[in-house]
N, C-alpha and C positions, 0 to 999 in steps of 0.2 A: 421057705428060702430066703435070703438076703437080695436086694436088688445091685448090682452089678456100678461099680461107682465110675460116674461118665468122665472121661478123662478131660483134661485141661481146655486140648484145643476146643473139643467138643462144646465144652459150655460156654468159651468163646463165638463160637457160631451158632449157639442157639441163645445167644443173647440177643442176636443181630434181630430187626426186625422180620427181614422178608423168613427168617426160620424159624420165628413161632408158629405154633398151632394155629392160632385162629387170624392170620394173618391172609387178605383176601390179596389178590393184583386186579384185582379188576378198581379194586378203592387207588389202585398208586397209581397218583395222575402230577402231570407236571405243577408246579403253582407260579414259577417265578415268572410269567407271562400273563397272572388272570390280572382281569382290570380290580377283582373283589379281594383283600387281600385278608390273614387271618383276622381274626378279630381274639381282640387282648385288654383287656381294665387290670390297672396295675392301681396300689396303694399309691403309688406318686402321681399316679392320674387326678387322684382325691384332691392331693395339697396342691397339686397342678390347678386345680377348678375354684379352689380356694384362692390361692396366686392373682389367679385372673380374674376371677369375678370382683377382688378390690380394689384394683388396681384399672381395668377397663369398665367397669359398671356399677360402684360404689362411687369410686375415688374418692376419696377421705380428701380433703383441704382445710385448712386453716386462713384466716387472713388477719397479719398481724405487719400494724402502722402502713393499713392499706395495701398490703403485697398479697397476694395470696399464694401460699407455699402446700408443694401437694405433701400430705402425708407418705414415709415410705412405710414400706408395708416387709416386715422381714420373714423366716423361718430360722425359729431359734434353736441352734443347735446346742446339746446337751451341757457342755460346760456353759454356752451364754443364759441358757434359762438358768443353770444351776445359779450363776452371779447376780441373775436379774431376782430371784427369789431369797438370796442372802441380802441385798443390797435395797432391794424394793425400787431400779432405775440402770438406765444400761449410761455409760459411758465411753467415748468416744478416745481414739489417742493419745488425744489432748487432755485428758480428761475434761470434756467440756459434757455437759448432761444431751443425750439427745433428744429433744424435744422440738417439732413433734414425734411421735412414733405408736406404729403399731406392730407390734410380738405376738404371736402364734407357735402356737404348738399341738404336737398330738401326744395324747395322753394313752390314749387304747382303744382297741378293735375286739368284739363282740359280735356274734352271730347271733344274724337278727331271727326271731325262733316266730315272727307272724309271718314268716314269709320261708316256711322249710324248704330247702330238697333236700331229696334221696337220691344219689345215684345209684346205690344195689351194688356197684365195684367200682373203683374211684381209676382203676385200669381200663375200663371199656364201660364207660356211663352211657343209657341210654336215654335221658332228657335230654331233647334237644328240639329246636326250633327251625322249621325249614325255609330257607327265603328263597326267591326266585330273582334270579339276575335278569334286568330284561333287556339290554345291549351290551356287546362286548364287539371283538373281533373275530373272534368265531361264531358269535350269534349274530347274524345279522339277516338278513331279506331281500334279495331282489328277483329280478324279472327271470334270469337265468337259472336259478335254481328251481323256480315252479314250474317253469318249458320242462324241465327235467325229472320231476318230479320229487325232488331234494327240500327237506324242510327243511327249516334252522333247525342249529342244536339251541337245548334248555339246557342252560346250569341251573342247577340247586344248589346249595351251601346249607348244610344241617350243623349249626351253632350249637356250641352247649351252653346246657342252660347255667348261667354263673350264680358261684355263693353270694347270700346276698345279707351283706357285713352291714354295722355300725360300727363308726366310729367317732370318735369323742377327743374335741379339740378347745385348747382353753389358749382365751387371746386377754393382752394387757394392752392398754390403751395411753400412750399421757401428752399430756398438752399443758402450756403456759398460762391458761384459763379457764376456767367454767363455763365462758361461754364460747371457747371452739371448742374444749371436747363434749358440748348438748350439741353443735351440728353435727359433729361423726356420730355419736351416738343415733341421734336421728335419722340419718340417713342409712346407718348399719340394722337399726328395729325394724324399717320401712320394707327390709327386703327375706325377714322372717318366716317360712312358709313356701320360698321360692324355686326354683332350682338354678345350682350354683355351676358354672362347667361356660367352658365356650362354644360360642356355634359351630356345630359341624363336628363335636363329638359328644363326649360320654356327659350328663350333667347328674347330679344327684341333689337330692330333695334336705334341705336344712333345716335343724330346728336353732331357734337361738333360745337358751337359758338367761334367765335376768342377769341384770347388770348391777355390779358393785359398785360401789364407792370403795375405792382404796385411797383416796389422796394421802401426805404424806410430807413433812418439812425436815428437809436436810442440810446441817451447816447454813441454813437463814435463807436455806434456796427451797422456796412452794411449786411443788408440784402437783397435779392433777391428775388424776392417777385411776381409771375404771378397769375393771375385769367383768371379763364373763365366760362362757362357755356356750359350744354351736356343738350340734352333733348333726352328724353326716350318713346319712341312710345309702349308701351306697353295694357295690357290688364286684366281687374279684373273680375275673378270668382270667387262668393264664393262658399263653398262649401255644404254649402242647409241655403233653404231662408224661412222663415216662418214654419218650422218641416217639410222641403220638400226636397230631396236632388236634385240637378241639375246635378246629372248622373246617368241616369235610366240604370234598365239592365230589358233584354228581352228575353225568351227562346223560342224556338222551339221545339214540340213537338217531342219524339225519334220513334213512333210507332201508328199510326194508325188502331186499330182491328174491322170488319166487322162482325158484330156477325147474327146465323143464326137461328131459331125458324122453328118447324116442329108442325104438328098438329097431328101426328100420333106418336106413340111408336115403335125402333127397334124393336119390336115382329113380327109387322107386315107385316114388309116387308120380303122378300126372305134372305137368307139364304146362307154367302157366304163361302163355303168349306176353308181347310191352302192350299188346290192348287189351287186355284183361280177359283173353279171349281161355278157356280151360281144355288144356289138350293131353289128350293118354301119347302114352308109351309108344313109341316105334316100334314097329314089329320085328324089327335088327335087334330090338333086345333081348338081353335073356328068354328063352322060352319061359324059363320055371317062375319069372314075376308074372301075377294078372293082370288083365287090361283092366284101365282104369277109365270110364267113362263119367262126365260129367253128371253132379248129382246137386238137388237140393233138398229141405227139409220141410216136411207138410205141417205146420203148424195146425192144432184142435182147433183154435179159435182162427178166426179170421177178421180181419185189419180193414176197413171197410172207409172209402172216402165219400160225402155226399154234401152236394149244397145246397146251403143253409136259406138264402133267401134270392134274391133275381140277381142283387149286381155279382155275385160270386158265381163265376163259370167254371166246372170239375168237367175234363176232357169223356173221364170213364166213371162218371156219376153212379155209386151206386156199386161199382165192381168190386169187390172184395179182391185180395191178398192175402196168402197162406203162406208164398216164402219160394211154393217149388215153380212158377215160372215167374218170367220179368210183370210188372206191370210200370207201364209209364205215366203220371197221372201229369194234365197239364193243368192248371190254377192261373185265372187270369182274371176282371174287373169287363162289367159291360161298358165300361169309358174308360181311356188311360189314366192318370192318379199320378200324375210328374209335376217337375216343377212349372213347367212352360204349359203344362196342359187347361187346356179353359174346361173345370168341371164344372156340371150344372144339375144342382139338387133341387127337387121340387119343394120338401122342409126340409131346414136342417134346426134339430135342437142339442142345446149345446150349455154348459155350465158357465165358458167362458170362450168368448171371443177376439180376437189377438190378432189384430190388423198392421203390420210393422211395427210401432210404436206406443201404438193403442189398442187397451184392450178394454173390450164390453163386459159386461155381465151382471146380475136381474140387478144387480140394485148401485151399479157403480157407471160409469164411464169416468176412464182413464187415458188421458192424452189431451193433443187439441183437438176440438172438432168445427171442420168447416161444409157449412152448408151456403149454399148455391141456387138459390130461390129462396120460397117459403117455406116454412117452417113451424106448423100446427102443432099446441099442445092442450092436449085435455084435462088434465090433472093437474098438479099440482107440481113446480119446478125449482128447488133448491140450489144453490148454486153458493158452493162453499167457497169458490177462488175471488175473483175479478171478473165484472160484466163491464163490458163496454161494447155502447152504442152507438153506429156511425149515423141512425138515423134519427128518427122522432118515436121517441116512447109516449104512448100512449094509454090510458088506465085509468079506468072507474074511479078506483081508491087507492092510497095508497099507507099502508101501516108500516109504519120504520122506527126499528129502535136500536136508537144510535149509540156506538161506540167512538164515534168518530165520523165525523162528515168534512167534505168539502163541495163545494159548488165551481164551475168555472162557467160563466157565463161571457161569451164572445158577440151575441148581441140580444134582440130579444127587451121581455118585460124581466124585470131582477123584485116586479113589488111583491111583497105577504100584505095577502091578505086585501079587502074590498071595501070597506067598513074605516070608519075611526075606532067602533070599540073592540075591535078584534083582540085580541090578545094573544102577542107569542113570547111563549118561554124558552132559554136559554138555560142549558144546566151545564157549569163548566166556563171555559175561561174564551173571549172572544177577542181578533185580532183584526183592527183594521191600518190598512192600509191610504191614506187620504185622507179627507176630511167626511163631514156628517153632516146630516140637519136636523133642527132639534126645533118644530114650530118653526118653519122658514126662517132660522139661523143660521147661517152656515159653524159650524164649529170645524177648527184647523190644525189645531194641538191640544192636548193636557200639560197648560205649563208646571213647573217648578220651581219658578223664580220666586224667592224670596224677594223680594225688593220690587215687585210688578213694574218693574223700569219701562216695559212696554208699551202698558195703558191698552192691550190689544183690545179689538170689542168683540174677536171669534176665539178666544183661550179661555178652555177653563183651568181652573187654576187648585191644585193639589191641597190636601191635609196638611201637606209637608209646608206649601210656600204662606198658607197661608196663619200658622201657625209662626212660621219665620219673620215673618211682614207683619203680624203682632206684636210680637217678643219687641221685634226693632222698631216701631211705634211707641210700645210700653217704654221701652228704656230712655227712646227719645224726648217723649213726656217726663221722664222723672229726670233725666238731666234740666230739660229746663224748669219745672218744677224749684229743682235743687237749684238755679240759678236766679229767678225771680223772688225767692224767700228771701236772700241776702239783701240785707238792711241793718249794715254797722256806723256805729259812733269812733268818728278818732278826733281825738284833738291836734294841732301843731304844736311841735316841739323843740320848733325853730322859727322863727321870722326873718328870712335877710330882708333890710327897708332896700327899693320902698315896695317894690312886687313880688314877692317869692315867699314862699310857706312852705315849710316843710312837714311830711307827717309820716311816723313809721310805723308803715302800711303797704297794702300789695293790693290792688287792683283784682276784682276775679272776671275772669275770661268769657267772655257768650258765648254757647253754645253755636254750631254752625248756624244753625236752624233760626237765631235771632242776629236781632242786629251788633256789630260790635259796642265794648262801652264805650262812651262819649260821657261829656261832662254834665251832660245833662240826665244821666243817671246821678248823679249826686246832689246834692242843698250843703251850700255852706253858709255859717253867721259868724260874723265877725263880729267883737263885744257883743253879743247877742242879738244882731242884727241881720237881717236876710239879706245877701250878699246877691246882685243882680247877674246871670248866666252870659250874659252879653259882652259878660267882662273879664268873664274866665276862662283858663286853658289849664286842662292835667296834662302830668304828665311821670310817668314810672323809670324813673333815672337807673335802679338799677333794682336787686332782689329786694331790698328791704325799704327803698325811700321811693314815696309819692308826692309829687309837686303842685304844689298850686299859683299860678301863675296869674296876676293879675294887670289887666291894661288900667294903668292910673289913670288916665284922661278922660278915658270912658267911664267907673266906678264915680272918679270925681274927687280922691284921697290916696297918698300913700303910706304902706303900711310902717308899722312901727313896730320895736321889740317888743313892747309891753304890750301889742295888739294878744286877742285871743280868740284863737280863731276854730271854730267845731264843724265837721265836716260828717254830714251822713250819706250813706248811698253802697255802691254797690264794690265792698271791701271784701274781700277773704277774712275768714274771722282770726 
């Protein structure tokens, strides 16, 4: 027999989620207040991950005329991509080449067979990943909930396993210069194999294939062009399918309550007074209700308290308790042990003894130790901190290994050793404030004066001072020797009778360490005959004229124009 057709109204009702036979109302929960929203991964998310990674991580840029230019990254529409493939480049609205630029386009999507996912039924998939929400507005724990026995509600989310896919992208890069192209290619190639995406969102592993040089010349304009392909290993998960969310929420119960029912009312039982006394029902009550007397439960195994040592006292030591009668046990110590008690022990063994801020253990003493009186130490004493002694330290021998040391002597002897043949070795630097004595000679300073101007008998000079002084002396000697070696002949070029002869010459200047140049530093000859110095004076008239002036009365003759006068002396060459 054929099945009866379903009416249109019935078909519309069955299409609703609540009318489906597999609908579970226990799973119908509000999701608008969830802290954890449903997960979804779309193809657009992969495109956005590529765009974010290029703009925020790779950050391609070029340098043109000492200016850093950010390279724009664009997703090519089908029309733009066809135009790029036809011309090989892009132009703006003013028909200007868009350089530099990066353009990419998704070319295909295929299923990743390396990670197969079998849903069995797309309408009712069974492969989920369960996650626990640790905290939310409903999932909280407080003291009040603990007191009333209410456990926090735990939220579990079952997320459908996504479809793993492989997405292929083609990229094109344009620049004006090869150097700019190399910089961009290097940065892009460095990210091969990493996960592209925005932090806090989905990330996808990338695989960059080889770069191809596709540089072109167009109408005299040179473009450096590079193409490459990128394979993104991603996954796709819709937010819902066939009106069923891919992320399902489950809650655990907060509290489980067990109820008890009684077949008799409370008036049929004995009453309990405020002091805890169990009292049977009065005789004025119904006679058909049996009288109830206090009762106890006697256990087969008794409970016994016994004092273990002499310090603990139990009033009813060794008396068993089985619940049939009331038993009061008083437990006390031999001596009071409170914060204000004076407790006396004959012997005390403990791992750590702490008194205030000071603690004692078997290997260390932590805190400040104050000793009034004498202290005797039989074994070795190791001090890890500072040791300050207000009195006299007497020791048979001192063995020291210095890291650093300082001695402050207010009085008494500061002598090291007792004989002249003692040797004292110091490793490191030594700082002395004041003077020191070496073989009964006081040394007050280490002089760095290169001129040795003080001529001190209590100063030691440094290597710098000696070298500076020697250099100064050497330079001074060299100047003196240069001056002393000067001896040049000059003949007069003009004679002005009766007493003046002119020379085209310049007299040499003596250094400061020697006497100034005088007529005694020259020898003059007139017509081959020596001229007496007592009758002669010299004068440097100007920068080029040297004058010889003769005392005629002293020399006994006058100069004439045809005389020949020759001079030998300290002239500049």
